PyMOL Python script that loads the backbone (N, CA, C, O; Angstrom):
from pymol import cmd

cmd.read_pdbstr("""\
ATOM      1  N   MET A   1      18.320 102.131 194.510  1.00  0.00           N
ATOM      2  CA  MET A   1      18.385 100.974 193.710  1.00  0.00           C
ATOM      3  C   MET A   1      19.614 100.112 193.885  1.00  0.00           C
ATOM      4  O   MET A   1      20.710 100.668 193.955  1.00  0.00           O
ATOM      5  N   ALA A   2      19.512  98.719 193.966  1.00  0.00           N
ATOM      6  CA  ALA A   2      20.670  97.890 194.177  1.00  0.00           C
ATOM      7  C   ALA A   2      21.225  97.718 192.919  1.00  0.00           C
ATOM      8  O   ALA A   2      20.505  97.717 191.921  1.00  0.00           O
ATOM      9  N   ARG A   3      22.631  97.547 192.844  1.00  0.00           N
ATOM     10  CA  ARG A   3      23.187  97.306 191.617  1.00  0.00           C
ATOM     11  C   ARG A   3      23.237  95.887 191.296  1.00  0.00           C
ATOM     12  O   ARG A   3      23.308  95.030 192.176  1.00  0.00           O
ATOM     13  N   LYS A   4      23.201  95.621 190.046  1.00  0.00           N
ATOM     14  CA  LYS A   4      23.127  94.262 189.561  1.00  0.00           C
ATOM     15  C   LYS A   4      24.470  93.695 189.240  1.00  0.00           C
ATOM     16  O   LYS A   4      25.066  94.078 188.234  1.00  0.00           O
ATOM     17  N   LYS A   5      24.977  92.800 190.048  1.00  0.00           N
ATOM     18  CA  LYS A   5      26.229  92.141 189.886  1.00  0.00           C
ATOM     19  C   LYS A   5      25.993  90.988 188.804  1.00  0.00           C
ATOM     20  O   LYS A   5      25.067  90.193 188.967  1.00  0.00           O
ATOM     21  N   HIS A   6      26.828  90.909 187.716  1.00  0.00           N
ATOM     22  CA  HIS A   6      26.549  89.930 186.749  1.00  0.00           C
ATOM     23  C   HIS A   6      27.461  88.721 187.035  1.00  0.00           C
ATOM     24  O   HIS A   6      28.416  88.476 186.298  1.00  0.00           O
ATOM     25  N   THR A   7      27.172  88.000 188.063  1.00  0.00           N
ATOM     26  CA  THR A   7      27.904  86.796 188.522  1.00  0.00           C
ATOM     27  C   THR A   7      27.900  85.814 187.249  1.00  0.00           C
ATOM     28  O   THR A   7      28.973  85.467 186.757  1.00  0.00           O
ATOM     29  N   ARG A   8      26.830  85.430 186.793  1.00  0.00           N
ATOM     30  CA  ARG A   8      26.908  84.477 185.681  1.00  0.00           C
ATOM     31  C   ARG A   8      27.602  84.910 184.531  1.00  0.00           C
ATOM     32  O   ARG A   8      28.129  84.049 183.827  1.00  0.00           O
ATOM     33  N   LEU A   9      27.689  86.107 184.222  1.00  0.00           N
ATOM     34  CA  LEU A   9      28.477  86.588 183.113  1.00  0.00           C
ATOM     35  C   LEU A   9      29.926  86.423 183.430  1.00  0.00           C
ATOM     36  O   LEU A   9      30.731  86.038 182.582  1.00  0.00           O
ATOM     37  N   LYS A  10      30.257  86.723 184.684  1.00  0.00           N
ATOM     38  CA  LYS A  10      31.710  86.610 185.035  1.00  0.00           C
ATOM     39  C   LYS A  10      32.134  85.127 184.985  1.00  0.00           C
ATOM     40  O   LYS A  10      33.253  84.796 184.593  1.00  0.00           O
ATOM     41  N   GLN A  11      31.180  84.227 185.406  1.00  0.00           N
ATOM     42  CA  GLN A  11      31.497  82.781 185.239  1.00  0.00           C
ATOM     43  C   GLN A  11      31.661  82.462 183.697  1.00  0.00           C
ATOM     44  O   GLN A  11      32.611  81.777 183.321  1.00  0.00           O
ATOM     45  N   LYS A  12      30.880  82.883 182.950  1.00  0.00           N
ATOM     46  CA  LYS A  12      30.879  82.654 181.516  1.00  0.00           C
ATOM     47  C   LYS A  12      32.159  83.013 180.858  1.00  0.00           C
ATOM     48  O   LYS A  12      32.704  82.319 180.000  1.00  0.00           O
ATOM     49  N   ILE A  13      32.658  84.276 181.370  1.00  0.00           N
ATOM     50  CA  ILE A  13      33.815  84.891 180.804  1.00  0.00           C
ATOM     51  C   ILE A  13      35.124  83.985 181.268  1.00  0.00           C
ATOM     52  O   ILE A  13      36.113  83.840 180.549  1.00  0.00           O
ATOM     53  N   SER A  14      34.994  83.480 182.403  1.00  0.00           N
ATOM     54  CA  SER A  14      36.068  82.660 182.875  1.00  0.00           C
ATOM     55  C   SER A  14      36.101  81.417 182.295  1.00  0.00           C
ATOM     56  O   SER A  14      37.190  80.937 181.979  1.00  0.00           O
ATOM     57  N   GLU A  15      34.916  80.727 182.075  1.00  0.00           N
ATOM     58  CA  GLU A  15      34.824  79.463 181.300  1.00  0.00           C
ATOM     59  C   GLU A  15      35.361  79.453 180.011  1.00  0.00           C
ATOM     60  O   GLU A  15      35.884  78.452 179.521  1.00  0.00           O
ATOM     61  N   ARG A  16      35.238  80.667 179.370  1.00  0.00           N
ATOM     62  CA  ARG A  16      35.784  80.880 177.911  1.00  0.00           C
ATOM     63  C   ARG A  16      37.265  81.130 177.952  1.00  0.00           C
ATOM     64  O   ARG A  16      37.913  81.233 176.910  1.00  0.00           O
ATOM     65  N   GLY A  17      37.823  81.232 179.174  1.00  0.00           N
ATOM     66  CA  GLY A  17      39.325  81.613 179.427  1.00  0.00           C
ATOM     67  C   GLY A  17      39.683  82.999 178.941  1.00  0.00           C
ATOM     68  O   GLY A  17      40.779  83.277 178.455  1.00  0.00           O
ATOM     69  N   LEU A  18      38.759  83.787 179.094  1.00  0.00           N
ATOM     70  CA  LEU A  18      39.141  85.180 178.700  1.00  0.00           C
ATOM     71  C   LEU A  18      39.191  86.166 179.783  1.00  0.00           C
ATOM     72  O   LEU A  18      38.539  86.004 180.814  1.00  0.00           O
ATOM     73  N   THR A  19      39.992  87.250 179.571  1.00  0.00           N
ATOM     74  CA  THR A  19      40.124  88.299 180.678  1.00  0.00           C
ATOM     75  C   THR A  19      39.193  89.418 180.165  1.00  0.00           C
ATOM     76  O   THR A  19      38.735  89.431 179.023  1.00  0.00           O
ATOM     77  N   TYR A  20      38.952  90.348 181.097  1.00  0.00           N
ATOM     78  CA  TYR A  20      38.020  91.504 180.758  1.00  0.00           C
ATOM     79  C   TYR A  20      38.700  92.242 179.601  1.00  0.00           C
ATOM     80  O   TYR A  20      38.033  92.637 178.646  1.00  0.00           O
ATOM     81  N   GLY A  21      40.036  92.434 179.681  1.00  0.00           N
ATOM     82  CA  GLY A  21      40.746  93.002 178.564  1.00  0.00           C
ATOM     83  C   GLY A  21      40.603  92.373 177.188  1.00  0.00           C
ATOM     84  O   GLY A  21      40.435  93.090 176.201  1.00  0.00           O
ATOM     85  N   GLN A  22      40.665  91.081 177.102  1.00  0.00           N
ATOM     86  CA  GLN A  22      40.367  90.402 175.897  1.00  0.00           C
ATOM     87  C   GLN A  22      39.005  90.595 175.423  1.00  0.00           C
ATOM     88  O   GLN A  22      38.786  90.897 174.250  1.00  0.00           O
ATOM     89  N   LEU A  23      38.056  90.432 176.302  1.00  0.00           N
ATOM     90  CA  LEU A  23      36.684  90.610 175.925  1.00  0.00           C
ATOM     91  C   LEU A  23      36.354  92.042 175.425  1.00  0.00           C
ATOM     92  O   LEU A  23      35.564  92.270 174.509  1.00  0.00           O
ATOM     93  N   SER A  24      37.027  92.965 176.105  1.00  0.00           N
ATOM     94  CA  SER A  24      36.875  94.459 175.625  1.00  0.00           C
ATOM     95  C   SER A  24      37.446  94.470 174.207  1.00  0.00           C
ATOM     96  O   SER A  24      36.763  95.027 173.347  1.00  0.00           O
ATOM     97  N   GLN A  25      38.584  93.939 173.864  1.00  0.00           N
ATOM     98  CA  GLN A  25      39.168  93.913 172.460  1.00  0.00           C
ATOM     99  C   GLN A  25      38.196  93.395 171.471  1.00  0.00           C
ATOM    100  O   GLN A  25      37.946  93.958 170.405  1.00  0.00           O
ATOM    101  N   ILE A  26      37.597  92.158 171.933  1.00  0.00           N
ATOM    102  CA  ILE A  26      36.880  91.458 170.991  1.00  0.00           C
ATOM    103  C   ILE A  26      35.395  92.193 170.604  1.00  0.00           C
ATOM    104  O   ILE A  26      34.903  92.218 169.476  1.00  0.00           O
ATOM    105  N   THR A  27      34.882  92.713 171.687  1.00  0.00           N
ATOM    106  CA  THR A  27      33.626  93.339 171.546  1.00  0.00           C
ATOM    107  C   THR A  27      33.647  94.855 171.265  1.00  0.00           C
ATOM    108  O   THR A  27      32.633  95.456 170.908  1.00  0.00           O
ATOM    109  N   GLY A  28      34.939  95.496 171.454  1.00  0.00           N
ATOM    110  CA  GLY A  28      35.031  96.930 171.192  1.00  0.00           C
ATOM    111  C   GLY A  28      34.439  97.895 172.228  1.00  0.00           C
ATOM    112  O   GLY A  28      34.413  99.115 172.065  1.00  0.00           O
ATOM    113  N   ILE A  29      33.970  97.259 173.297  1.00  0.00           N
ATOM    114  CA  ILE A  29      33.509  97.987 174.510  1.00  0.00           C
ATOM    115  C   ILE A  29      34.718  98.373 175.373  1.00  0.00           C
ATOM    116  O   ILE A  29      35.468  97.497 175.803  1.00  0.00           O
ATOM    117  N   PRO A  30      34.922  99.707 175.637  1.00  0.00           N
ATOM    118  CA  PRO A  30      36.061 100.118 176.233  1.00  0.00           C
ATOM    119  C   PRO A  30      36.279  99.282 177.705  1.00  0.00           C
ATOM    120  O   PRO A  30      35.260  99.016 178.343  1.00  0.00           O
ATOM    121  N   LEU A  31      37.427  98.924 178.170  1.00  0.00           N
ATOM    122  CA  LEU A  31      37.685  98.244 179.284  1.00  0.00           C
ATOM    123  C   LEU A  31      36.948  98.756 180.450  1.00  0.00           C
ATOM    124  O   LEU A  31      36.222  98.037 181.137  1.00  0.00           O
ATOM    125  N   GLY A  32      37.175 100.206 180.697  1.00  0.00           N
ATOM    126  CA  GLY A  32      36.642 100.627 181.976  1.00  0.00           C
ATOM    127  C   GLY A  32      35.087 100.753 181.976  1.00  0.00           C
ATOM    128  O   GLY A  32      34.417 100.850 183.004  1.00  0.00           O
ATOM    129  N   SER A  33      34.594 100.742 180.721  1.00  0.00           N
ATOM    130  CA  SER A  33      33.122 100.618 180.765  1.00  0.00           C
ATOM    131  C   SER A  33      32.593  99.188 180.931  1.00  0.00           C
ATOM    132  O   SER A  33      31.520  98.940 181.480  1.00  0.00           O
ATOM    133  N   LEU A  34      33.386  98.302 180.440  1.00  0.00           N
ATOM    134  CA  LEU A  34      33.047  96.920 180.568  1.00  0.00           C
ATOM    135  C   LEU A  34      33.136  96.527 182.081  1.00  0.00           C
ATOM    136  O   LEU A  34      32.226  95.912 182.639  1.00  0.00           O
ATOM    137  N   CYS A  35      34.154  96.873 182.640  1.00  0.00           N
ATOM    138  CA  CYS A  35      34.404  96.547 183.997  1.00  0.00           C
ATOM    139  C   CYS A  35      33.182  97.258 184.949  1.00  0.00           C
ATOM    140  O   CYS A  35      32.651  96.611 185.852  1.00  0.00           O
ATOM    141  N   ALA A  36      32.859  98.445 184.692  1.00  0.00           N
ATOM    142  CA  ALA A  36      31.926  98.985 185.529  1.00  0.00           C
ATOM    143  C   ALA A  36      30.511  98.501 185.341  1.00  0.00           C
ATOM    144  O   ALA A  36      29.692  98.588 186.256  1.00  0.00           O
ATOM    145  N   LYS A  37      30.201  97.961 184.090  1.00  0.00           N
ATOM    146  CA  LYS A  37      28.993  97.305 183.856  1.00  0.00           C
ATOM    147  C   LYS A  37      28.907  95.951 184.336  1.00  0.00           C
ATOM    148  O   LYS A  37      27.836  95.518 184.761  1.00  0.00           O
ATOM    149  N   ILE A  38      30.033  95.193 184.299  1.00  0.00           N
ATOM    150  CA  ILE A  38      30.060  93.836 184.830  1.00  0.00           C
ATOM    151  C   ILE A  38      29.913  94.031 186.346  1.00  0.00           C
ATOM    152  O   ILE A  38      29.159  93.290 186.977  1.00  0.00           O
ATOM    153  N   GLY A  39      30.573  94.951 186.917  1.00  0.00           N
ATOM    154  CA  GLY A  39      30.419  95.234 188.422  1.00  0.00           C
ATOM    155  C   GLY A  39      29.089  95.885 188.933  1.00  0.00           C
ATOM    156  O   GLY A  39      28.893  96.138 190.122  1.00  0.00           O
ATOM    157  N   GLY A  40      28.224  96.126 187.963  1.00  0.00           N
ATOM    158  CA  GLY A  40      26.919  96.655 188.324  1.00  0.00           C
ATOM    159  C   GLY A  40      26.826  98.087 188.601  1.00  0.00           C
ATOM    160  O   GLY A  40      25.837  98.540 189.177  1.00  0.00           O
ATOM    161  N   TYR A  41      27.841  98.859 188.207  1.00  0.00           N
ATOM    162  CA  TYR A  41      27.874 100.232 188.410  1.00  0.00           C
ATOM    163  C   TYR A  41      27.115 101.042 187.213  1.00  0.00           C
ATOM    164  O   TYR A  41      26.821 102.231 187.337  1.00  0.00           O
ATOM    165  N   ALA A  42      26.865 100.377 186.191  1.00  0.00           N
ATOM    166  CA  ALA A  42      26.198 100.888 184.963  1.00  0.00           C
ATOM    167  C   ALA A  42      25.605  99.871 184.030  1.00  0.00           C
ATOM    168  O   ALA A  42      26.110  98.754 183.918  1.00  0.00           O
ATOM    169  N   ALA A  43      24.675 100.197 183.445  1.00  0.00           N
ATOM    170  CA  ALA A  43      23.707  99.297 182.629  1.00  0.00           C
ATOM    171  C   ALA A  43      24.346  99.030 181.284  1.00  0.00           C
ATOM    172  O   ALA A  43      24.908  99.940 180.675  1.00  0.00           O
ATOM    173  N   PHE A  44      24.264  97.697 180.772  1.00  0.00           N
ATOM    174  CA  PHE A  44      24.530  97.391 179.559  1.00  0.00           C
ATOM    175  C   PHE A  44      23.540  97.861 178.496  1.00  0.00           C
ATOM    176  O   PHE A  44      22.343  97.722 178.748  1.00  0.00           O
ATOM    177  N   SER A  45      23.908  98.396 177.346  1.00  0.00           N
ATOM    178  CA  SER A  45      22.945  98.637 176.218  1.00  0.00           C
ATOM    179  C   SER A  45      22.618  97.248 175.593  1.00  0.00           C
ATOM    180  O   SER A  45      23.351  96.282 175.806  1.00  0.00           O
ATOM    181  N   SER A  46      21.597  97.174 174.883  1.00  0.00           N
ATOM    182  CA  SER A  46      21.269  96.129 174.205  1.00  0.00           C
ATOM    183  C   SER A  46      22.270  95.687 173.041  1.00  0.00           C
ATOM    184  O   SER A  46      22.429  94.523 172.673  1.00  0.00           O
ATOM    185  N   ARG A  47      22.849  96.687 172.581  1.00  0.00           N
ATOM    186  CA  ARG A  47      24.004  96.428 171.567  1.00  0.00           C
ATOM    187  C   ARG A  47      25.119  95.803 172.196  1.00  0.00           C
ATOM    188  O   ARG A  47      25.720  94.854 171.691  1.00  0.00           O
ATOM    189  N   GLU A  48      25.448  96.400 173.461  1.00  0.00           N
ATOM    190  CA  GLU A  48      26.584  95.635 174.129  1.00  0.00           C
ATOM    191  C   GLU A  48      26.410  94.305 174.599  1.00  0.00           C
ATOM    192  O   GLU A  48      27.313  93.468 174.580  1.00  0.00           O
ATOM    193  N   ALA A  49      25.073  94.068 175.089  1.00  0.00           N
ATOM    194  CA  ALA A  49      24.807  92.688 175.441  1.00  0.00           C
ATOM    195  C   ALA A  49      24.857  91.732 174.235  1.00  0.00           C
ATOM    196  O   ALA A  49      25.296  90.589 174.365  1.00  0.00           O
ATOM    197  N   GLY A  50      24.439  92.171 173.151  1.00  0.00           N
ATOM    198  CA  GLY A  50      24.562  91.326 171.860  1.00  0.00           C
ATOM    199  C   GLY A  50      25.886  91.093 171.459  1.00  0.00           C
ATOM    200  O   GLY A  50      26.168  90.019 170.929  1.00  0.00           O
ATOM    201  N   LEU A  51      26.808  92.033 171.659  1.00  0.00           N
ATOM    202  CA  LEU A  51      28.180  91.847 171.251  1.00  0.00           C
ATOM    203  C   LEU A  51      28.935  90.838 172.197  1.00  0.00           C
ATOM    204  O   LEU A  51      29.696  89.957 171.798  1.00  0.00           O
ATOM    205  N   ILE A  52      28.608  91.100 173.525  1.00  0.00           N
ATOM    206  CA  ILE A  52      29.138  89.892 174.406  1.00  0.00           C
ATOM    207  C   ILE A  52      28.574  88.582 174.378  1.00  0.00           C
ATOM    208  O   ILE A  52      29.257  87.634 174.766  1.00  0.00           O
ATOM    209  N   CYS A  53      27.269  88.395 173.915  1.00  0.00           N
ATOM    210  CA  CYS A  53      26.754  87.234 173.624  1.00  0.00           C
ATOM    211  C   CYS A  53      27.368  86.492 172.446  1.00  0.00           C
ATOM    212  O   CYS A  53      27.548  85.274 172.450  1.00  0.00           O
ATOM    213  N   GLN A  54      27.665  87.267 171.484  1.00  0.00           N
ATOM    214  CA  GLN A  54      28.446  86.684 170.321  1.00  0.00           C
ATOM    215  C   GLN A  54      29.765  86.230 170.744  1.00  0.00           C
ATOM    216  O   GLN A  54      30.158  85.097 170.467  1.00  0.00           O
ATOM    217  N   ALA A  55      30.493  87.100 171.429  1.00  0.00           N
ATOM    218  CA  ALA A  55      31.838  86.771 171.721  1.00  0.00           C
ATOM    219  C   ALA A  55      31.945  85.565 172.763  1.00  0.00           C
ATOM    220  O   ALA A  55      32.996  84.935 172.876  1.00  0.00           O
ATOM    221  N   LEU A  56      30.874  85.289 173.476  1.00  0.00           N
ATOM    222  CA  LEU A  56      30.892  84.141 174.347  1.00  0.00           C
ATOM    223  C   LEU A  56      30.123  83.060 173.999  1.00  0.00           C
ATOM    224  O   LEU A  56      30.037  82.073 174.730  1.00  0.00           O
ATOM    225  N   ASP A  57      29.444  83.180 172.739  1.00  0.00           N
ATOM    226  CA  ASP A  57      28.773  82.084 172.171  1.00  0.00           C
ATOM    227  C   ASP A  57      27.302  81.743 173.026  1.00  0.00           C
ATOM    228  O   ASP A  57      26.793  80.623 173.076  1.00  0.00           O
ATOM    229  N   ILE A  58      26.812  82.849 173.610  1.00  0.00           N
ATOM    230  CA  ILE A  58      25.555  82.730 174.362  1.00  0.00           C
ATOM    231  C   ILE A  58      24.327  82.820 173.328  1.00  0.00           C
ATOM    232  O   ILE A  58      24.172  83.824 172.632  1.00  0.00           O
ATOM    233  N   PRO A  59      23.559  81.836 173.275  1.00  0.00           N
ATOM    234  CA  PRO A  59      22.441  81.999 172.378  1.00  0.00           C
ATOM    235  C   PRO A  59      21.453  83.163 172.847  1.00  0.00           C
ATOM    236  O   PRO A  59      21.366  83.514 174.024  1.00  0.00           O
ATOM    237  N   ALA A  60      20.785  83.672 171.895  1.00  0.00           N
ATOM    238  CA  ALA A  60      19.899  84.784 172.074  1.00  0.00           C
ATOM    239  C   ALA A  60      18.875  84.518 173.105  1.00  0.00           C
ATOM    240  O   ALA A  60      18.593  85.350 173.967  1.00  0.00           O
ATOM    241  N   GLU A  61      18.339  83.401 173.020  1.00  0.00           N
ATOM    242  CA  GLU A  61      17.289  82.950 174.027  1.00  0.00           C
ATOM    243  C   GLU A  61      17.784  82.814 175.389  1.00  0.00           C
ATOM    244  O   GLU A  61      16.922  82.802 176.268  1.00  0.00           O
ATOM    245  N   LYS A  62      18.960  82.713 175.722  1.00  0.00           N
ATOM    246  CA  LYS A  62      19.595  82.710 177.044  1.00  0.00           C
ATOM    247  C   LYS A  62      20.206  84.013 177.448  1.00  0.00           C
ATOM    248  O   LYS A  62      20.906  84.022 178.461  1.00  0.00           O
ATOM    249  N   LEU A  63      20.028  85.063 176.800  1.00  0.00           N
ATOM    250  CA  LEU A  63      20.531  86.478 177.016  1.00  0.00           C
ATOM    251  C   LEU A  63      20.074  86.947 178.491  1.00  0.00           C
ATOM    252  O   LEU A  63      20.854  87.431 179.310  1.00  0.00           O
ATOM    253  N   PHE A  64      18.773  86.745 178.699  1.00  0.00           N
ATOM    254  CA  PHE A  64      18.159  87.146 180.103  1.00  0.00           C
ATOM    255  C   PHE A  64      18.914  86.521 181.298  1.00  0.00           C
ATOM    256  O   PHE A  64      18.930  87.114 182.377  1.00  0.00           O
ATOM    257  N   ILE A  65      19.504  85.407 181.139  1.00  0.00           N
ATOM    258  CA  ILE A  65      20.151  84.617 182.268  1.00  0.00           C
ATOM    259  C   ILE A  65      21.421  85.387 182.657  1.00  0.00           C
ATOM    260  O   ILE A  65      21.871  85.306 183.800  1.00  0.00           O
ATOM    261  N   PHE A  66      22.037  86.187 181.634  1.00  0.00           N
ATOM    262  CA  PHE A  66      23.353  86.823 181.882  1.00  0.00           C
ATOM    263  C   PHE A  66      23.122  88.219 182.068  1.00  0.00           C
ATOM    264  O   PHE A  66      24.015  88.859 182.623  1.00  0.00           O
ATOM    265  N   PHE A  67      22.029  88.835 181.686  1.00  0.00           N
ATOM    266  CA  PHE A  67      21.755  90.251 181.671  1.00  0.00           C
ATOM    267  C   PHE A  67      20.529  90.614 182.263  1.00  0.00           C
ATOM    268  O   PHE A  67      20.191  91.797 182.306  1.00  0.00           O
TER     269      PHE A  67
END
""", "prot")
cmd.dss("prot")
cmd.show_as("cartoon", "prot")
cmd.util.cbc("prot")
cmd.orient("prot")
């Protein structure tokens, strides 16, 4: 199975001027886990996706674009 790279999510993080470390602190998702998931090596849980959407002001109806 091909890994899903979250290019749009990376762009959104950059647009917000955040680092992965800052996003990790805001969401409470451990940095190593966050990096692995953004890189497509692991899947986001629905809870994690929700936390990230809140942190990045992504409306719930656009969640599928980023995850």
